[in-house]
Residue frames relative to the residue before (quaternion, step in Angstrom):
aa qw qx qy qz dx dy dz
M 1.0000 0.0000 0.0000 0.0000 0.00 0.00 0.00
F 0.6578 0.5382 -0.3076 0.4279 3.49 0.92 -0.89
S 0.6511 0.5389 -0.2889 0.4497 3.54 1.01 -0.80
V 0.6531 0.5182 -0.3081 0.4583 3.52 1.11 -0.70
T 0.6607 0.4788 -0.3127 0.4862 3.59 1.02 -0.66
L 0.6126 0.5176 -0.3763 0.4639 3.70 1.03 -0.53
S 0.6751 0.5069 -0.3149 0.4337 3.55 0.83 -0.92
T 0.6245 0.5393 -0.3167 0.4678 3.54 1.11 -0.76
A 0.6747 0.4726 -0.3017 0.4800 3.55 0.92 -0.85
A 0.6359 0.5117 -0.3388 0.4680 3.61 0.94 -0.65
N 0.6584 0.4853 -0.3254 0.4745 3.62 0.95 -0.67
G 0.6340 0.5160 -0.3390 0.4656 3.61 1.01 -0.69
G 0.6609 0.4983 -0.3050 0.4711 3.60 0.88 -0.78
G 0.6431 0.5043 -0.3187 0.4801 3.60 1.00 -0.69
G 0.6164 0.5546 -0.3344 0.4479 3.63 1.03 -0.61
W 0.6363 0.4985 -0.3130 0.4987 3.56 1.04 -0.86
L 0.6702 0.5163 -0.3218 0.4251 3.55 0.83 -0.91
S 0.6609 0.4942 -0.3203 0.4651 3.60 0.98 -0.78
I 0.6396 0.5100 -0.3405 0.4635 3.60 1.03 -0.76
A 0.6461 0.5201 -0.3190 0.4586 3.61 0.97 -0.80
L 0.6280 0.5261 -0.3112 0.4816 3.56 1.10 -0.81
M 0.6494 0.5054 -0.3140 0.4735 3.68 0.95 -0.87
V 0.6521 0.5333 -0.3130 0.4386 3.60 0.98 -0.83
V 0.6373 0.5117 -0.2839 0.5014 3.59 1.15 -0.98
L 0.6481 0.5342 -0.3020 0.4511 3.51 0.96 -0.88
F 0.6541 0.5096 -0.2898 0.4780 3.57 0.97 -1.02
I 0.6631 0.4980 -0.3255 0.4543 3.60 0.88 -0.84
G 0.6507 0.5309 -0.3036 0.4500 3.59 1.04 -0.79
V 0.6223 0.5314 -0.3006 0.4898 3.52 1.01 -0.89
F 0.6723 0.5131 -0.2824 0.4528 3.57 0.89 -1.09
Y 0.6477 0.5148 -0.3180 0.4630 3.59 1.00 -0.80
F 0.7624 0.4032 -0.2559 0.4366 3.62 0.70 -0.95
F 0.7545 0.3319 -0.2557 0.5051 3.60 1.12 -0.32
G 0.7258 0.3790 -0.2818 0.5002 3.59 1.15 -0.11
I 0.7932 0.3672 -0.2073 0.4393 3.57 0.34 -1.20
R 0.6930 0.5129 -0.3082 0.4021 3.60 0.74 -1.02
P 0.6795 0.4722 -0.3283 0.4556 3.67 0.84 -0.77
Q 0.6472 0.5070 -0.3373 0.4587 3.59 1.10 -0.66
K 0.5960 0.5300 -0.3615 0.4829 3.58 0.99 -0.58
K 0.6871 0.5026 -0.3118 0.4220 3.53 0.79 -0.88
Q 0.6022 0.5494 -0.3183 0.4839 3.52 1.16 -0.84
E 0.6660 0.5213 -0.2878 0.4493 3.63 0.93 -0.99
K 0.6520 0.5032 -0.3131 0.4730 3.53 1.05 -0.78
E 0.6259 0.5358 -0.3205 0.4674 3.55 0.98 -0.83
A 0.7009 0.4806 -0.2862 0.4425 3.50 0.80 -0.97
A 0.6205 0.5277 -0.3262 0.4797 3.62 1.18 -0.70
D 0.6222 0.5480 -0.3126 0.4635 3.57 1.06 -0.87
M 0.6736 0.4961 -0.2853 0.4677 3.56 0.98 -0.96
R 0.6706 0.4832 -0.2960 0.4787 3.61 0.94 -0.76
N 0.6664 0.4736 -0.3163 0.4812 3.64 1.03 -0.66
S 0.6938 0.4876 -0.2753 0.4529 3.60 1.10 -0.35
L 0.3833 0.7298 -0.4787 0.3020 3.58 1.32 0.09
M 0.0810 -0.7921 0.6049 0.0113 3.46 -1.18 0.82
V 0.5859 -0.5381 0.4393 0.4173 3.64 -1.11 0.53
G 0.7489 0.3438 -0.3191 0.4680 3.53 -0.94 1.05
D 0.5249 0.6140 -0.4293 0.4039 3.60 1.15 -0.26
E 0.2898 -0.7095 0.6091 0.2038 3.48 -1.16 0.71
I 0.0857 -0.8253 0.5572 -0.0323 3.58 -0.77 1.14
T 0.2697 -0.6714 0.6622 0.1950 3.51 -1.52 0.29
T 0.2836 -0.7547 0.5615 0.1862 3.53 -0.88 0.91
I 0.6784 -0.4490 0.3601 0.4567 3.56 -1.36 0.12
G 0.6899 0.4620 -0.2999 0.4698 3.67 0.96 -0.66
G 0.5953 -0.6227 0.3540 0.3641 3.65 1.15 -0.06
I 0.3966 0.7007 -0.4453 0.3917 3.52 1.40 0.40
I 0.1366 -0.7845 0.6017 0.0623 3.57 -0.72 1.06
G 0.2167 0.8020 -0.5326 0.1618 3.56 -0.87 0.91
K 0.4695 -0.6373 0.5355 0.2942 3.60 -1.31 0.17
I 0.4533 -0.6780 0.5058 0.2811 3.60 -0.94 0.89
V 0.1929 -0.7924 0.5693 0.1042 3.61 -0.86 0.87
S 0.7928 -0.0833 0.0600 0.6008 3.48 1.12 -0.81
L 0.2279 -0.7854 0.5710 0.0716 3.57 -1.22 0.71
K 0.0755 -0.7344 0.6724 0.0543 3.50 -1.20 0.74
E 0.7874 -0.3293 0.2242 0.4705 3.51 -1.28 -0.26
E 0.8261 0.1407 -0.0112 0.5456 3.50 0.76 -1.28
T 0.7542 0.3416 -0.1795 0.5314 3.61 1.14 -0.28
M 0.1072 -0.7539 0.6461 0.0517 3.53 -1.44 0.30
V 0.3191 -0.7008 0.6074 0.1952 3.46 -1.38 0.37
I 0.0354 -0.7987 0.6004 0.0177 3.59 -0.77 0.79
E 0.3504 -0.6877 0.6037 0.1996 3.51 -1.40 0.66
T 0.1791 -0.8429 0.5003 0.0844 3.55 -0.71 0.95
T 0.8125 0.1739 -0.1118 0.5451 3.64 1.02 -0.41
R 0.6970 -0.4606 0.3527 0.4214 3.53 -1.30 -0.06
D 0.6169 0.5604 -0.3039 0.4615 3.45 1.36 -0.49
H 0.4114 -0.7615 0.3818 0.3242 3.48 1.48 0.01
T 0.1631 0.7859 -0.5643 0.1932 3.52 1.01 1.01
R 0.1808 -0.8133 0.5514 0.0431 3.52 -0.76 1.04
I 0.1090 -0.7947 0.5971 -0.0024 3.51 -0.96 0.95
R 0.2521 -0.7507 0.5890 0.1614 3.60 -0.87 0.91
L 0.0137 -0.8214 0.5668 -0.0622 3.61 -0.78 1.15
L 0.4544 -0.6101 0.5389 0.3619 3.54 -1.25 0.15
K 0.6013 -0.5537 0.4295 0.3838 3.51 -1.19 0.67
S 0.6640 0.5469 -0.3253 0.3926 3.61 0.90 -0.84
A 0.5586 0.6145 -0.3409 0.4407 3.58 1.39 -0.14
V 0.5619 0.6206 -0.3693 0.4033 3.62 1.31 -0.30
R 0.2307 -0.7775 0.5672 0.1432 3.56 -0.77 0.99
S 0.8112 -0.0615 0.1063 0.5718 3.53 0.91 -1.01
V 0.3284 -0.6841 0.6028 0.2466 3.52 -1.30 0.43
D 0.2778 -0.7954 0.5174 0.1496 3.65 -0.48 1.17
V 0.7909 0.0381 0.0278 0.6101 3.62 0.83 -1.00
R 0.2649 -0.7595 0.5757 0.1470 3.49 -0.83 1.01
V 0.6196 -0.5548 0.4089 0.3756 3.58 -1.16 0.45
E 0.6283 0.5521 -0.3179 0.4464 3.53 1.02 -0.91
E 0.6501 0.5460 -0.3162 0.4234 3.59 0.95 -0.85
T 0.7053 0.4450 -0.2711 0.4807 3.55 0.94 -0.86
R 0.7220 0.4368 -0.2788 0.4586 3.64 0.95 -0.66
A 0.5792 0.6162 -0.3838 0.3709 3.65 1.05 -0.50
P 0.6569 0.4876 -0.3395 0.4642 3.65 0.78 -0.80
K 0.6568 0.5137 -0.3371 0.4371 3.66 0.91 -0.80
A 0.6231 0.5332 -0.3282 0.4687 3.56 1.09 -0.80
T 0.6998 0.4524 -0.3096 0.4580 3.59 0.78 -0.80
E 0.6022 0.5503 -0.3642 0.4493 3.60 1.13 -0.59
E 0.6732 0.4913 -0.3020 0.4628 3.51 1.00 -0.87
E 0.6284 0.5015 -0.3535 0.4782 3.59 1.04 -0.71
N 0.6499 0.5164 -0.3384 0.4432 3.65 0.94 -0.64
K 0.6407 0.5228 -0.3324 0.4535 3.53 1.09 -0.65
T 0.6578 0.4969 -0.3143 0.4707 3.56 1.04 -0.80
E 0.6262 0.5320 -0.3533 0.4472 3.58 1.06 -0.67
K 0.6578 0.5252 -0.3007 0.4483 3.61 0.97 -0.94
D 0.6815 0.4898 -0.2969 0.4556 3.61 1.10 -0.77
């Protein structure tokens, strides 16, 4: 009789251990496939918003496309049309940067350097 109660206690303890192991494994999988990629995306979005410059062409979360005219800590003003319609937005409303200022100025600089080299 004594051996039967010991084996039952041993099996019960092993069951709890396997359940605890499954919970830890589930939490680990959830972290690596859920939380970690989301934090990485949030960091990339914050870096993109912190690197905004006057002259960048952006698209907002609402689908408004415009060029940045002025920047402050948390807000910015963009021009959206040829009529120079200006809208004040939060930086957090920026979804993507379509054209960076450096991209538009870099080819012009290289063209000017090539012209001076040819002369």
